[in-house]
N, C-alpha and C positions, 0 to 999 in steps of 0.2 A: 247491676253489673251483670255484664253478659254470662252466660253460662259457657263454663270451661269446656273442653271435648272430654276432658276425664270425668267430669262430674256426669255425664250423661252415661256413662257404663256403670255397671253393676258391680260392687267390690266387696269382699267379705266371703265368708264360707260357702261355699256351693251346696248342693243339695245331694244327698246321700245316693241318690240314683242318677247322678250325672253321669254321662258316658257309660252308662250299663246296659249292656243289650235286652232289650224287651221292655226296658223303663219297669214303672210300677213301682217305685222303690224299696224300702228293705234293706239297701246295701247291695245290690246284686242281683242277677236272674235267677229265676227258680229252676230246679234242675230238668223240669218240663219244659220250661222255656229254653236254656241251654240245647238240651236236645232237639227241640224244633229248630235253633238256629244252625246246628250242625247239619241235619237233613237239608234245611233250605240251601246250605253252603255245599254239599254234596251234588245237589241237582244242578247247582249254578256251574259248577266246575265240569259236569259231565255236558251239559250245554255247549259253553264255552269250547271244549276239547270237539265235539261233535262238528261244530260251526268251523272251525276250522280245519278239518279233517275232510269236509265236503264243500270248503269254499262257500259257505252261507247259503247252498242251494238248499230246496227242500227235502224233506224226509224221503217223500215218495221216489226222488230223483237219484237217491246215494246208492251207491254201488259198490260192494267188495269185491277184490280178485280173489278167486280159488284157485288155487295150483293141485293137481292131482299127481302124486309121484307113486309110480307102481315100482317096488323094488322086486325085480324078478329074479335074478340070482347072479352068481359071482363065480369066476375062476381065477382059483389063488396059486401063486407060484409055489407057495411051501407052505408043508404041514407043519407048524411050530409044537413041540413036545414029543413025548413018549406015545400018546394015545391020539386018535383021532380028535380034531377039532370040533367044537360045538360053536358056531360062529352065528352071531346077530351083527344087524347095521342099526347105527343111530344117525338119524338124519336133524339138522337144525336148520330152521328156515327163519331168519331175524333171531327173533329171541326164544322162539318154541321150539321144543326138542320132542322128536318122535322115537319110536323103537320096532323093529319088527320083531316077531318071535324067534327063538333059538332054532336053529336046525339043529338038532341032535346029531352028534357024528356026521355033519355035514363035510367035514373036512376041507378039501382045498375046492370042493364042488357045492358049496351050498345053495340050497333054493328055498326064497324065502315067499315069493308071490305075495307080498304085502301091498295093500293099497292104501296111502295116506292121503287125505284131505285135510288141506289147513289155507290160511288166510295167507295170501302173500302181501305184505306190508308195503307201504308206497315207498318207490325208490329202489326196492328190493329184488335184483335179477339175478341172484345166485342163491346157493344153498351148500351147506358142509356135510358130508358122509363120512363114517367110521364104522370100520368092520372090528367086533370085538370077539375073542373066542371066550366063552362064559366059563367060569371056574367055580367050584364048589367050595374050597377053602381057602383061597387066595384071591386078589384081587384080580378081574377081568383083564386079560392081556388084549391090548389094542394092537390089530395086524396090520391094518392099512387103512387110507384115507383118499380123499378126494374131494376137491373144490369145484364145483360144477357151475357154470355159467347157462342159465336160461335160455335156449335158444330165443330170436327174436320170432323166428317162426311158430313158436309154440305160443309166445304172448299174443300174437296174432291169432289165434284159435286153431292152429293145426295140432293134432298128435304124433308125437316123435318118439321113437324108438333107438336108442342108442347103447353102445358099449363105451364106459370111460375108463381111462387108465387107473391105476392104483398106482400110489406109493407107498413106502414102509421100509423096512429095514434094507430090503434089497436095492433102494434106492429110488430116485424120483421116478414115477409112471413104470416101474419093474416090480410092482407086486402083485401083478394080474390085473383083471377087468372085471367090470360091473354091468351088469344088464338094468337100465332104467326105462319106463316108459312116462313121457310126459305129457300134461293135458293142462290147459288152464281156460277158466271162463270168469264171464263177470255176472254176478249175483247180487240182487236186491237185498240192501242192509235191512236187517229187521231188528228190533230193540233188544233181542239178546244177544245178536253179534256186536251190536254197540256197546254193551255193558262188557262184553269179553275183551274188546278192544282199549276200553276207556273204563277201569275199575274204580270204583268209590274210592275218593282220598281218604287216606290215613289222617286220623284224629288224634290230638295230643292236647294237652292243658297245659299253657305256657303259665309259669310263675309269675305274681304281680310284677314283677321287676322287669319283665320283658314285655307288659301290656302296659294300657294307660293306668297311672297311681290308683289303688283300691279296686282295679278290675281284674280278674283272676278267669275270666270267661273262657270256656273251650273254645280253639280256634282251628279253622280246619286247615291242615297243610297238603298241598296238591303235588302229586307224584310228576315226575318228568312227562313231557309228552312224548312218548315212544311206546311201542307195544308192550305188553307186560311180558315180564321174565317167566317162563314156566320151568320149573326145575324137574331135570329128569326125566327119566321115562315114564311120561303117561300123561298124554292127553287121550283122553277116550274117543276113539273112531267109531263111526258107524259101521256096521257090520256090510259088507262088499254084498250087491247081490248075488243070489244063486244062480250058477253056470251050470246047465246039465251037461253031460255028454254030448247029448245031442246036438246041442249049441256049437260045441268045439267041434264035434264030426263034420256039421254042414258047413263050417267055415273054412277047416280046413281042407276040403274038397277043392273050394276054390283057391286054397294057397298051401300045395302039398309040400312046399320047401320051406315052410313055415313053422318053428318049434311050437308045438300046442301049448306050452308054458307061455310063449308070447300071447299066443292067440287068447288064451285065458286072461292076460293082463290086460289088453287091449278091450277085451270085453267088459272086464270090471272098470276099467277107467270110463269106459263109456255106458255106464250104469246097465248093461244085460241089455243094450241094445243091438240088435244085429246088424241094422243097415249101416249105423255110424260106426260100428266097428270094422264093418267090411270097407268103407270110406276110408278110415284111418289107414289099414293095412295098406290099401291100393296108394295112399299118399308114401307109405314106407317103402314102397317097391323102388 
């Protein structure tokens, strides 16, 4: 009699290690095997995210856009409260948030001269800024805000200084002005930078009801494909280069009508390079 199709397959109880990660019997993976599997999953997730981010190019060809934002000063319409305000500025680029130091007693004319270096996520060409009055015993008071579009000339490599209108209680574009210097460059992506853009996946243990029957092995859960959210005030920034008074004086001799704080901001944006700063200032004229 011919053998039927059903008689050609195995029937009966399955081995204890069937569908277990790592095999080896014993009813499931050992803690060491599970940990190794999680590590492998994390590495695979990072590689998949990286390949999508650079379109399958080699690592040496990968670049990341770096935006430099120098928050120089602001001229506000009003001092809110009975005492002089202590303003600081908060900036959001994509999901990353940065803050300037507080200008104590800065009132309506705060000066920060803070250089912020940050990655510019793909597809992002704007940033949002807010000015707050720092309080000791109550919630900080939001004074003004603006939504800034990064000029195409900056994305093309130029350095640009601009005064942007601020909105607030006085109305749209009626809360004063803020002075910002912008520059942009492409830099080679290092492994550390890729880790910052693509964090390790969160790991959780799923109960057996959600896995294969009898298997409760750890499974990697990968976060969405977007830059990491950085909560509140504090991405550590590299210290700006030391700018000497001699540097400022020598450049101001060439640009006597330009405020010295603006010259300092442009020098810091160009990492202290006098020639590059002069070129940037000439392009602003």
